[in-house]
N, C-alpha and C positions, 0 to 999 in steps of 0.2 A: 884354601884348604879348610875343611870342616873338621873340627875336633869334637869328639863326643865324650862327654864326661858323665859319670854316673849321676851327678846332681842334675844335669840338664835332661838326661833321659828320664829320671824319676819325676822331675817336674812336669815334663810332657805327659808321662803316664798318669800322674795325679790329675792333670787337667782332663785327660780322656776319661778317667774314671768318674770324675765329678760330672762331666757332660753326660755320660751314660746313666748315672744315677738320676740326674735331673730329667732326662728323657723318659726314664722308667716311671718317675713320679708323675710326669705330665700324662703319660699313657694311662696310668692307674686312675688319675682324676678324670680323664676325658673319655676313655673308650675301653675300659678293661672288662666290661660285662656285656656279653653277647645276648641279644634278644631275638626272638623269632622274627623272621622276615629280613634278616641281615642287618638289623639296627644294632648300634653299640652305644652304651652309656657308660659313664664312669662312676666311681664312688662319690664324686662331688655331687652328682645329680641325686643319688640315693640318700646321702647324708643331708643334702639340702631339703629333703622332705621333713626333717625333724625341726620343728619351729625353734628359732633362736640359735640352737646349737649348730645346726647345719650352716648357717650364715657365717658364724664365727670360725668354724673349722675350715670351710671352703676359702674364706678370705685369708686365713692364716697360711694355708698350704699354697695358695696362689702367691702370697707375699714371699713365701720361702723360695719359690721358683724365681721370682723377681730378684731376690737377694742373690741367689746363686748365679743368675745371669749377670748381675752387676760384678760379682767376684770374678767371673770368667772374662770380663772385659767387653761385654756387648756394647755397641754404640749407644750414646745417650738418647738418640731418637727412638731406637727400639725399646729402650728402658722406659721412656716416657709413654710410648704407645701401650706397653704392657701395663704400666701403672695406671694409665687412664682407663684401660679396660677393666682392671680390678675395681677401680673407684666407681665406674659406671655400673658395674654389676652389683656392687654393694648398695649404692644409692637406689637403683631401680628395684632391687628386692625389698628394701625397706619402704619405698614409696608406693609400690604396687600392692604389697602385702603387709601392711602395718600390723603390729601386735596389739 
């Protein structure tokens, strides 16, 4: 027998809301701006054009998504892959385009 309590329902609802907010943030960063020809870019690409500031803002927002994924209980392997991607992006930006 399944017993539904307000606490359990609100906890599930909070998790769905957190997931929805995280997906909206990811979309904003990756594909929120439509370009001619059907291409899409996000604000991460636009903010990344600003020297220094773009790298910090992009890395911080990516780290926020990683933290939210950790809080939602994503498997450790997925978290490691996400963290590795963030690290590689940060290193490659600084190695290819030093200030």
